[in-house]
C-alpha positions in Angstrom: -0.1 0.3 0.1 1.2 3.2 -0.8 0.6 6.9 0.8 1.3 10.0 -0.5 1.8 13.5 1.2 -1.2 16.1 0.4 -0.9 18.9 -1.8 -2.6 21.6 -2.9 -3.8 20.5 -6.4 -4.1 24.3 -7.8 -0.6 25.1 -6.9 0.7 21.4 -8.1 -0.9 22.2 -11.3 1.2 25.0 -12.0 4.3 23.8 -10.6 7.2 23.0 -13.0 9.5 19.8 -13.4 12.4 22.1 -11.8 10.1 23.3 -9.1 9.5 20.1 -8.4 13.1 18.8 -8.1 13.8 22.3 -5.8 10.9 20.9 -3.7 12.3 17.1 -3.2 10.7 14.1 -2.8 11.6 11.3 -0.2 10.0 8.0 0.3 10.6 6.0 3.3 9.5 2.2 3.8 8.3 0.5 6.6 11.0 -2.7 6.5 14.8 -2.6 5.4 15.9 -2.8 1.6 12.9 -0.3 0.5 10.3 -3.1 1.3 6.9 -2.9 2.6 4.5 -0.4 2.7 5.7 2.9 1.7 4.9 6.7 2.1 6.0 9.3 -0.3 6.8 13.2 0.6 7.7 16.4 -1.0 7.1 18.9 1.7 7.0 19.3 5.5 4.9 16.4 7.4 4.6 17.5 11.1 3.2 13.8 12.2 3.8 10.6 10.4 1.9 8.6 12.3 -1.2 8.3 10.7 0.9 7.0 7.6 3.4 4.5 9.1 3.8 2.6 12.0 7.3 2.3 11.6 10.0 2.8 9.1 13.5 0.9 8.3 14.7 2.4 5.1 14.2 5.5 2.3 14.7 6.9 -0.3 15.9 10.6 -1.7 15.2 11.0 -4.9 15.5 14.4 -4.9 16.4 17.4 -2.2 17.5 17.4 1.2 15.5 16.0 4.5 16.0 16.2 8.0 13.7 13.7 10.0 13.2 13.6 13.6 12.1 10.6 15.8 9.4 13.2 17.4 6.2 14.7 15.7 6.4 18.4 15.3 9.9 18.3 14.1 11.6 17.5 17.6 14.0 14.7 19.2 16.6 13.1 17.8 17.6 14.9 14.1 19.0 13.0 10.7 19.9 15.0 7.5 19.5 12.8 4.1 20.2 14.0 0.8 19.9 12.2 -2.4 20.3 8.8 -2.5 19.4 5.1 -1.0 19.3 4.4 3.0 18.4 0.5 2.7 19.1 0.0 6.9 19.7 3.3 8.1 18.4 2.6 11.8 21.3 0.6 12.0 23.4 3.4 10.9 21.5 6.0 13.1 21.3 3.9 16.0 17.7 4.5 16.0 14.6 2.7 16.7 12.0 2.2 14.1 10.5 5.6 14.8 10.7 8.0 12.5 7.3 10.7 13.3 8.4 13.8 11.1 10.3 15.3 8.4 11.1 18.3 6.9 12.5 19.4 3.4 15.3 21.8 3.4 14.7 24.6 0.4 17.8 25.0 -1.6 19.8 28.0 -0.8 22.1 30.2 -2.9 23.5 33.2 -1.4 26.4 34.4 1.4 26.3 32.1 5.0 26.6 33.8 8.2 26.0 32.8 11.5 27.1 34.0 15.3 27.8 31.1 17.6 27.9 31.7 21.5 29.4 30.2 24.0 26.3 30.7 26.9 22.8 30.9 26.5 21.1 34.2 25.6 24.2 35.2 23.5 26.1 35.2 26.4 30.2 34.7 26.7 32.5 34.1 24.0 31.3 35.2 20.4 32.6 34.0 16.9 31.1 35.1 13.6 31.0 32.4 11.2 30.9 32.0 7.4 31.7 28.9 6.4 32.4 25.3 7.8 33.9 24.2 11.1 35.2 21.0 12.0 36.2 22.0 15.5 35.4 25.0 17.7 38.0 24.0 19.8 41.1 24.1 17.1 39.5 27.0 15.8 38.2 29.4 18.5 39.3 27.8 21.9 35.6 27.3 22.5 34.5 23.9 24.4 30.9 24.8 23.9 28.4 26.3 22.0 24.9 26.9 23.7 23.1 29.8 21.6 23.4 30.8 18.4 22.3 33.4 15.8 21.9 32.6 12.4 21.7 35.5 9.9 22.1 33.8 6.2 21.8 30.4 4.8 21.3 26.4 6.3 23.3 25.3 8.6 24.2 21.8 10.7 25.2 21.8 13.5 27.3 18.7 15.1 28.0 17.5 18.6 31.4 16.2 17.9 34.2 17.4 16.1 34.5 16.9 12.4 30.7 16.5 11.6 30.0 13.5 13.5 27.1 12.7 16.2 24.1 14.0 16.7 22.9 16.6 15.0 20.5 19.9 14.9 19.3 21.7 11.8 19.5 25.3 11.7 17.9 28.4 9.0 17.5 31.9 9.7 16.5 33.1 12.9 17.9 33.6 16.9 18.6 30.3 18.6 18.6 31.5 22.3 19.1 28.3 24.5 19.7 25.1 23.0 18.4 23.4 26.3 14.9 24.7 25.8 14.9 23.2 22.3 15.6 19.6 24.0 19.0 19.6 23.4 20.4 20.3 27.2 22.8 16.7 27.5 24.4 17.9 24.3 27.3 19.7 23.3 27.7 21.4 19.9 31.4 21.2 18.6 31.4 21.2 15.0 28.8 22.8 11.7 28.6 22.7 8.3 26.7 24.5 5.3 24.2 23.1 3.5 25.5 23.4 -0.2 23.4 23.7 -3.1 25.6 20.8 -4.6 24.0 18.4 -2.4 21.1 18.7 -4.3 
């Protein structure tokens, strides 16, 4: 059985193939190796639980997506770009709960972010415009607890060299990672989500 995310018919009719590729498409499967029931998604989905009871593999046909293990884009996050993920649960160390997903729109432009050592933009501050594989090595900064994204889309990682759990950030102020459910995490590296990934 197949499920599709709902889209507005009138807007979909006006959408060119280029627009569709910009929007992206991800297919979730209940079982490993793209088996079992599946759900196609071409936009954000805040709660997938009514479409699938479990998910063990997925295929990204176009675009980039973040998936979350709780509804409403909460909980652990994982980034997917174009490709096949035949058994991503083993790779991620998750259980079979994928409860929401968010499409990351393609971005072309400058990248700029300010990272802060403490909550509410306190402590040491550094302005970044490119990837950083270790806050400690580059800035002598042992923790990052808030940030302000001015331009671009970014991934923040809990370990140096873009490893460990991650968080997706788009333009906005992030005053307290603890209030966002990341109280036990330290973010130690970050990278830009580039248009070449799409």
